[in-house]
N, C-alpha and C positions, 0 to 999 in steps of 0.2 A: 557458637557465639559466646564471646567472653563477656562477663558481666562486671559490674563494679564490685570490688571485694567487700564482702559483708553486707551487700545490699539486701539479700534475701528476697522472698516472694511477697509482692505487695498485695493487699486484699482488694477485692472488688468494692468500689464505692458506689452506693446507689445514687440515682439521679438527684434525689432531693438533697442529699448531703453534698454531692458534687456542686450543686448550685450554691450552697452556702460557702463551701471552701473556695470556690472559684476555679476557673479553667487553668490547666497547667500541662505543658508538655516538657518532659525531661528526657534528654538523650542519655541513655545508660551506657551504650557501647557502640563503637564503630570498628569494624574489622573487614577482612576479605569476604565475609559472607553477606554483610549488609549493615543496617543501622537498627539498633534496638532502642525503643523508646517506651516510656510510660506515659499514658494519656489519661488525663482527667478532664471531663467536659466534652463539648461537642467536637465533631470532626472538623479539622482544619487542614489547609494545604501548607506544606513547608517546601522551601527550596534547598537544594544541596549545591554548594559552590566549591569549586576547586581553584585554589589560588585567586579567589575573589570573583570568579565567573560562574554564573548559574549554568549547571549542566543538566540537572534533573529536578523534577518537582513531584511530590506525592502527597496524597491525603493520609493523615496519620491513622485513620480507622479503615477507610475503604480499601486502601492499597497495602495494608499490612496483615500479617498473620498473627493471631493471638498466641501468647505463651502462657503465662500465669498471671492472674490478677489483672493489673493494668499494663503489664508488659506486652509489647507487640514488636514484630520484626518486619522491617521493610528490606527485602532481599534486593541486591543490586540487579537491575535489569540485565538480561543476557547480553544485550548489545553493548553494555558498558564494560563488561568484564575484561574484554581484550585490551582495554586501555588502562586497567588498574594494575599497573606495574611501575612503581616508582614512588616519589615523594610529592606531597602537596600540602598546602594549608587548607584543611577541610572545614567548611562552615555549614551549619544547618540553621536556617533562618525562617521564622514565621513570615509567610509571604505577605499577608495583609498588614499585620502589625509591624512588620520590618524589625522584629525583635530577634537578636542573635541568641539561639538556644545552645549552640555548641560551636567552639572554634579551637582547633588544635592542629599542630603539625603532625601528619600521619604518613606512614609508609605502607605500601601495598606490594605484594609479591616480592620479587628479588631485585627489581630494578633500582638503579641509583640516580637516575635523572628525574627532573620534574615531570609529573604527569601532564601530557598535552592532548587535548581532544581536538584532533585535526583530521580533515579528510585527505584523500590522496593528492589533492591540489594544494594542500597546505592551509586551507581555510579553517577557521575556528568553527566548531560545530557543537551543538547540544541537542538534547532530546526534545522534540516538539510535542504538541498535544496528541499526536498519533503514535508516539513512542518510536519515531524514526529520528536518526541523527541527521541534522541539516544545519546549514549556516543560518541561524535564526536572525531576524531583523535587528536584534540588539547588537550584533557584532558587525553590521554592515553600515557603511557611511551613506550619507545622503546622495553622494555622487554614484555609489554602487547601485542605488535603488532607482535612479532616474529612468533606466530603460523599462522597469516594471511599471512605474507610474505612467510613462508614455504609452505602454501597451494597454493599460487600463483605459486611458482616454481614447486611444485609437479604436479599441473594441467597442466602446460606447458609441463612437461616431459611426461605426459600421452597423451597429444595431439600429441606430436612428434611420439608416437607409431603408430599413424594413418597417419603419414606423414604431419601433420599440424603444423604450427608455431603459437603458442599463444603469445599474447603480451598485455601489459596494454592498456586499452581503456577508453574512456569517462573521468571521473574525475581522474582515476588513471594515465592515460597518461598525462592529463593536469598537475597534480601535479609533475610527473616525469620530464616533460619538463620545467615547470616554476619554480619549487622549488626543484627538485631532491628529493622529498619526497611525501608522501600522503598529500592531502589538509587538513588543520586543521579543516575546517568547514564541511568536508565530513564525512560520517558515514559507507560507504561500499566500497568495491574494485571491479574493473571491469576488465575482460579480454575479448579479442575477438580473432578470428582466421579467416583467409580467407578460406572459404569452397572450396572443390574440385568441388562441384556441381554448376550448373548455372541455375537450375530451383527450384522454391520454394519447391516442394514436395520432391526433393532429398536433399535439405538443411535440411528439417525437419527430414528425415530419418537419416541423418548423425548426427544431434544433439541428437536424441534419442539414437543412437549407442554410442555416447560419454558419455551420461548420464549413460547408463548401464555400460560402462567401468569404469567410475569414481566410481560408486556404488560398483563394484567388488574390487576396490582399497581401499574401506573403507570410502569413502566420503558419508555424508548425503546430499541428494539433494532434491530440490523442484522445479518443473517445473511450469512456469507461461506463457509460450508462446511456439509456435511450434518451435521456433529457439532460445530460451533463457531459461536458468534455473539457479537456485541459489544453491550454495554450502554453507552449514552451517559450520562455523568455530568457535571453542571454543577458546577464549583467555585464558591466563594463570590463570586468576581469575574466569573463568567460564562464562564470558560475551560472548554472541553470536554475531558473526559478519557475514555479508553476503558477499559472493564472487560471482558475477554474471558472467556468461559465455555467450557471445553474438556471434551468427554467423554473418559473413559478406560474401557477394558473389558478383561476377560480372555477369551482364546480359546485353549484347550488349553495353559495354562501360560504363554502369552505375554501380556504387558501392552502394550496399545496406548494411547498418549496422543496425541490429536490436538494438533498436527499433525506431530510429528517422531519419536516414540518407538515402537518395536516390539521388545521384548526379553524374554527369559525373566526372570521376576521372582517371587520367593517371596511368597505372600500374607501371611506373618508380617512382612514388611517394610512392609506397609500397615496391617494390623490387629493389635491394636486401635489406634484413633487416639489420639494424644497431643495436645499443644498446641504452638503457637509464638506469638511476639509480633511485631507490627508496630507500632512506636511504643508507644502506651499501650493497644493493643488485643490481646486474646487470640483466636486462631483455631485451628481444628482443624489437625492435621498428621499425616502418616503416621507409623507407629510408628518407621520408620527413614528419616527425610527425607534423610539422606546417601546412601542407596542410590538413591532416586528422583532426586536431583540428579546423581548419577553417570550414571544412565541418560539424563538430559536434556542434561548439559553435558560429560560425560566425566570422567576421573579427576582433571583439574586444576580442578574446579569451585570449589575454595577460593581460587584465584588470581583476583583481580579482572580483568575483561576487558571494558571498555566498547565494544570493537569486535568482540565475539564473532560468529561466523558458524556456523550449523548445518552439519554435514557428514553428513546423513542417508544411510545406505546406500541405493543405488539401488532395491533390491528392496522396502525398506520404504516409500520415497517413492512408488514405483509402486503399491504396495498401498493406501496411504492415499489417493492420488489417485483410484484406481478406486473405492474405497469411498465417499469423502466429498467429493471436490473436483470431481466431474463436473458439479455444479450451476453452477460458475463457472469454466470453463476460461479460461486466460490472464488472469484477473482480477488476480492479483498483479503481473504485468508491466504491465498498464494502470494500476494504482494508482501504481506507481513512475514511470511515464512522465508521468502527469498531475500528480503531485506535483512532479516535476522541471521540467516545461515547461507549467505551468498558466496562464501569462499569455495574454491574448487577443491574437489577431492583429488587424491594423488594418482588415480588410475582410471582409465575408461572402463565402460561396462563390457561384459562378455559379448553382448549383442552388437556393440559397435565394432569390436574386433572381428566378429563373424562377418559382418557386412563388408568390412575392409578386405577380408580374405576372399570374398566371393565376387565382388564387383570390380570392374576395371578402375584403375586409378584416375582415368579421365572422366569417370561418372560424376555427375552432379548429385550430391547428397542433400536431401531435404529432410531436416529434422523438425517434426511437428511436436511442440512441447519441449523447447530447448532447455528449460529449467535453468540450472546453474551454468551449463554449457561445457561440462567436461568432455562429453562425447564429440560435440561439434568442434571444439578446439583440437582435440586429438586427431580427428579425421582431417581437418584442415592442415595440420602439421605433416600429414602423410600425403599431401598433394591434391586432395579433393577440393573442389569448389563446394562450399557448404552454405546453404540458406537455412537459417534457423527461424522457426515460427513460434510465436507465443502471444498470448493476450495480456500477459503481465509486463508492465513497464520495467520491473526489476530483473526480469529474466535475462540471463546471459551477459550481464553488464561487465563482469570481470573477464570472461572469455573474450568478449569483443574487444576490450581494451588490450589484452595480451596479443590477440590476433593482429590488431592494427599496428602495434609496436613491432611486430615481426613481418609485416607485409603479407599476411596470409589472406586467402580469399574466403573470408567468413563474414556474412552479412545477416542482419536480422530484419524480419518483417512481421507485421501484426497479423494475426489470424485468430478469430473467435469461432470455434466449432459450433457454437449455438446461435450463430448469426449467419443465416443462409447467404445473404448478399456478400459477406466476407468470404465464405467458402467458395462460392461460384466465381467471384472476381479473382481470387488468388489462384484457384484451380485453373481458370482460363489462362492466367499469366504464366504459370509454371508449365502448362501443357505445350506452350509455344517455345519453351527453352529447348534448343536442339541438343542432340546427343543422348547417351545413356543416362539413366537416372535411377536412384534408389531412395526410398522413403523410410526413415527411422522414426519409430513411435514407441518409446520406452516409458512405461507407466503413464500412459495418456488415456488409453481406453478405460482404465480403472479410475481415472481422475476426473472424468467428465460425465455428462448425463447420457441417457439412452439416445437422445436426439444428437448429442455431440459425437457419440460412437458412430452413428449412422453417417454423419457428415464427414468424419475422418475417412471412412471407407469411400464415400462419394468423392472426396478430395483426391484420394489415392487413385481411384478409377479414372479421374480426369487427367491426373498428372503422369501416370505410369503406362498409359496405352502405348503399345509397341514394344513391350518386353521389360519394362521396369519392374523392380521388386519392392515389396513392402516387408519390412522387418519390424515386428511388433512383439512386445512383452507386456504382461499385465498380471496382476495378482488374482488368483482364482479362489481364495477364501481360506486356505489353511495357514495357520500361524499368524504372524503380524504383518500387515500389509504396508505400514508406514503412513506418514502424514498425508491426509487428504485422499487416501485410496479407498475404493469400494469394490468388493469382489465382483468379477465378471467371469461367467462360465466360458470354458474353451469352446464348447459347441456353439454358443451364441455368436462368437466372433467368426468361426468357420462359416456358419450359415450366412452371416452378414456379408462376408467377403464374396461368397459365391453368388449372393443375390445381386451384387454389383458387377458381375462378370469376371471376377477374379478366379484364378486357378490356385488351389492350395498346393504349395511345394512341400511343406511339412507343417504339422501341427502336433505339439507335444506339451505335456505338463511336466515341469521340472521341480525338484525339491531343493531348496537352498538351505543348507544347514548353518549358514553364517549367523542368522539372527538368534537362534536358540536351539541347542541340541535336543531339548525336550519337545520343542514344537517347531519343526522346520517349516519354512514358508513355501507355499506352492505357487509356482510361476508358470503361466501359460505363454508359450512362444509359438507364433504363427508367422510363417514366411509364405508369401503369395506373390503371384505375378499376373500382369495383364498383357495380353498379346493383341 
């Protein structure tokens, strides 16, 4: 990081002196590594603008790394770095005070064009509150957002058929109350409803009933929690927008709102419902929306914060995880990883090559845990029909797009190995597909739970009866396993396969020297078949 010539190291200023001197943020340097600032006073959020458009926001203390004295560094997020090649008018601005702290023409990398943050469809994107690049509402016209507002009102009408009152929640309620519109830095919409149930299992049953009802009304849905699911909405230009539907319920005076709230809450703060406005639309709203927003965002909810992060108490988080998120353990981490590193590698895995060499070209290949999709795409290019399974919405997105452009037979379906109904339903479906089959599971047994491993083999036993083969690789513990992997013993997998009627064709432990010559990585490889 280059500093200002002659600036030197600034001393630490104690709080009492900082109070007398006043708060101040100074931008010391901006380069390919990030932004260096000196901070005096309390933490504040700043926006980073490229040619006048907000792309990223960060808190000057929470989201930075200390250097010396008051100096701190905000490194560019990994997802931004691929865009940082060219010229821009870079501005750093205090979000609340709207004070410009820095503004200069800057060059990054070796590019000569203006830096443009665009997705593959040419839409302007910026980092949302979850750290994902999306077309935020600030760059969308009222006409673009009409389908989303329509979907919100249609969903509320469907909820009313079950005697439930739906209302804007989370960021959508915050925008309605604070700005009478959707928040400009937000990228999806949120609805909630107060469940008729008071126990978690009944809340889940009700949520699944609502999902089925919305599906029959023509909505495309995607479930990521026992008490929350997403409705996919297409905007007028074809851009996809998420509308999340969260269950809320009372239990002995405590209001739980998936997925972050569990607090004592008076019923008169909810009922009777009033109204709020988003753009030109009227929606139901709790009797005291300010009380609900305080429960969701804390007492400072009125202060705009495009870089907000939830700080849910551990006991509430554990409770909501146990009640509702057991269907998809580790899903959030994998979604973030795939979104940040979703580009395809240059070559398929050795396991995919082995499968292709051993099974007939007319065999259906089922890959469970499609990940980025390199193997699935490579196998489809070689004439296989391929069905890729994953529970992460980000999985395989680039591979699927490339396959569609080339007319390849590659499709994706959702499968959660820790959800038995998902395993049994998809297993029954695949078992009825005629012809030879092979199942590829690379770094999946080591990425799921013990229950998930058992269900993968259950799925294989349903799918591969009649001579199909399972090709599986997993980390066994030596060396570095990679993101999200936990070691699994070779003997455990062999025993599990045999317990579900599989015959082991081969089982071996390989050493991969690619990661580190000093500490090679041990990989278990099991090939099995069902007759």
